[in-house]
DRENTOR-935933 format. One record per residue (C-alpha): residue number from 0; chain; x, y, z. Coordinates in nm, 2 decimals. Each point is the difference from the previous one (the first is absolute). Layout:
<nodes>
   num   cadena        u        v        w
   NUM        A        X        Y        Z
...
</nodes>
This chain:
<nodes>
   num   cadena        u        v        w
     0        A     9.59    -3.95     3.18
     1        A    -0.30    -0.16    -0.18
     2        A    -0.29     0.20    -0.15
     3        A    -0.26     0.01     0.24
     4        A    -0.32    -0.11    -0.13
     5        A    -0.22     0.34     0.06
     6        A     0.26     0.20    -0.17
     7        A    -0.06    -0.26    -0.34
     8        A    -0.33     0.04     0.00
     9        A    -0.05     0.36     0.04
    10        A     0.26    -0.01    -0.30
    11        A    -0.21    -0.22    -0.16
    12        A    -0.30     0.23     0.01
    13        A     0.17     0.26    -0.17
    14        A     0.01    -0.23    -0.30
    15        A    -0.32     0.01    -0.20
    16        A    -0.19    -0.36    -0.16
    17        A    -0.22    -0.08    -0.17
    18        A    -0.33    -0.12     0.15
    19        A    -0.12    -0.34    -0.10
    20        A    -0.27    -0.28     0.10
    21        A     0.16    -0.32    -0.05
    22        A    -0.34    -0.31    -0.07
    23        A     0.05    -0.35    -0.03
    24        A    -0.28    -0.33     0.07
    25        A     0.12    -0.27     0.15
    26        A    -0.13    -0.36    -0.08
    27        A    -0.35     0.05     0.15
    28        A    -0.05     0.30    -0.19
    29        A     0.05     0.21     0.32
    30        A     0.14     0.39    -0.11
    31        A     0.26     0.10     0.18
    32        A     0.17     0.38    -0.03
    33        A     0.28     0.25     0.17
    34        A     0.07     0.33    -0.08
    35        A     0.37     0.07    -0.10
    36        A     0.22     0.24    -0.07
    37        A     0.31    -0.21     0.01
    38        A    -0.05    -0.05    -0.44
    39        A     0.20     0.06    -0.25
    40        A     0.14    -0.20    -0.40
    41        A     0.28    -0.23     0.06
    42        A     0.07    -0.12    -0.34
    43        A    -0.09     0.10    -0.36
    44        A     0.11    -0.32    -0.17
    45        A    -0.21    -0.21     0.17
    46        A    -0.23     0.22     0.09
    47        A     0.01     0.02     0.42
    48        A    -0.18     0.21     0.24
    49        A     0.11    -0.05     0.39
    50        A    -0.23     0.12     0.31
    51        A     0.08    -0.08     0.33
    52        A    -0.23    -0.11     0.29
    53        A     0.03    -0.07     0.36
    54        A     0.07    -0.31     0.14
    55        A    -0.23     0.08     0.30
    56        A    -0.27     0.10    -0.24
    57        A    -0.33    -0.19     0.01
    58        A     0.02    -0.03    -0.37
    59        A     0.34    -0.13    -0.03
    60        A    -0.06    -0.39    -0.01
    61        A    -0.16     0.08    -0.26
    62        A     0.16     0.21    -0.24
    63        A     0.24    -0.26     0.11
    64        A    -0.14    -0.28    -0.14
    65        A    -0.18     0.16    -0.29
    66        A     0.07    -0.12    -0.35
    67        A    -0.14     0.35    -0.11
    68        A    -0.02     0.34     0.11
    69        A    -0.12     0.34    -0.14
    70        A     0.12     0.37     0.09
    71        A    -0.22     0.27    -0.04
    72        A     0.16     0.31    -0.04
    73        A    -0.22     0.28     0.18
    74        A    -0.16     0.32    -0.15
    75        A     0.01     0.32     0.21
    76        A    -0.36    -0.05     0.10
    77        A     0.07    -0.30     0.13
    78        A     0.12     0.07     0.34
    79        A    -0.29    -0.18     0.19
    80        A     0.07    -0.33    -0.18
    81        A     0.34     0.03     0.09
    82        A    -0.11     0.07     0.38
    83        A    -0.25    -0.28     0.01
    84        A     0.26    -0.31    -0.15
    85        A     0.24     0.16     0.22
    86        A    -0.21    -0.06     0.34
    87        A    -0.07    -0.31     0.18
    88        A    -0.26    -0.18     0.09
    89        A    -0.23     0.18    -0.29
    90        A    -0.15    -0.19    -0.26
    91        A     0.25     0.13    -0.25
    92        A    -0.23    -0.07    -0.32
    93        A    -0.34     0.07     0.20
    94        A    -0.04     0.34    -0.21
    95        A    -0.07    -0.25    -0.34
    96        A     0.30     0.24    -0.21
    97        A     0.21    -0.32    -0.05
    98        A    -0.13    -0.19    -0.30
    99        A     0.15    -0.27    -0.19
   100        A     0.26     0.14    -0.28
   101        A     0.33    -0.15    -0.12
   102        A     0.01    -0.37     0.08
   103        A    -0.30     0.04     0.15
   104        A     0.18     0.14     0.28
   105        A    -0.20     0.26     0.22
   106        A     0.10     0.34    -0.07
   107        A    -0.11     0.33    -0.06
   108        A    -0.10     0.15    -0.29
   109        A     0.11     0.38     0.09
   110        A     0.31    -0.08     0.03
   111        A     0.26     0.20    -0.19
   112        A     0.15    -0.31    -0.09
   113        A    -0.02    -0.39     0.11
   114        A     0.27    -0.26    -0.07
   115        A    -0.10    -0.36     0.03
   116        A     0.27    -0.19     0.11
   117        A     0.13    -0.38     0.06
   118        A     0.22    -0.07     0.31
   119        A     0.33     0.00    -0.18
   120        A     0.18    -0.01     0.39
   121        A    -0.01     0.08     0.30
   122        A     0.30     0.16     0.20
   123        A     0.07     0.04     0.35
   124        A    -0.02     0.39     0.07
   125        A     0.09     0.02     0.41
   126        A    -0.37     0.04     0.16
   127        A    -0.12     0.00    -0.32
   128        A    -0.04    -0.27    -0.36
   129        A     0.12     0.17    -0.31
   130        A    -0.29    -0.18    -0.28
   131        A     0.12     0.02    -0.28
   132        A    -0.26    -0.03    -0.31
   133        A     0.07    -0.10    -0.37
   134        A    -0.23     0.25    -0.16
   135        A    -0.25    -0.15    -0.20
   136        A    -0.25     0.26    -0.13
   137        A    -0.04     0.36     0.09
   138        A    -0.29     0.26    -0.04
   139        A     0.06     0.36    -0.02
   140        A    -0.25     0.27     0.09
   141        A    -0.05     0.36     0.06
   142        A     0.06     0.27     0.28
   143        A     0.30     0.07     0.23
   144        A     0.15    -0.22     0.25
   145        A    -0.06    -0.02     0.34
   146        A     0.36     0.04     0.19
   147        A     0.08    -0.04     0.37
   148        A     0.27     0.24     0.18
   149        A     0.06     0.10     0.32
   150        A    -0.24    -0.24     0.18
   151        A    -0.31     0.16    -0.23
   152        A    -0.16    -0.05    -0.37
   153        A     0.08     0.26    -0.20
   154        A    -0.11     0.11    -0.33
   155        A     0.22     0.10    -0.28
   156        A     0.00     0.28    -0.18
   157        A    -0.29    -0.05    -0.33
   158        A     0.26    -0.04    -0.31
</nodes>
């Protein structure tokens, strides 16, 4: 008997995920970004990470044709940033908090970590594309990460 989509979705909401804002700029200089929680390290040698993006997302073409992208791992105080980059039809960069950082990509200085990647490959993942990035620069900031679980943002207990 096949697994029902709603049962699968309900089960996956129980899995905590890091909250990231992934950004890039296209050839014309237009900035693109989305909030993603399907982010993970993939390999140490070479340093690879992956993040998943829905094929129907307005940002899909920009990211699947980009030569570079930046993963901003959000901190506990950045829930508003995560919500903004997850909302369609708004100027996600309008707040002015994304500035050029590693490799000139638009980034969030307050992120707890940033990973600047060249696009290593793009894999099919059903209704998502799996963006695999070769990490070429990192920045590690201060603070604790923001986490998404049970369809809401949460903050881990401080260390």
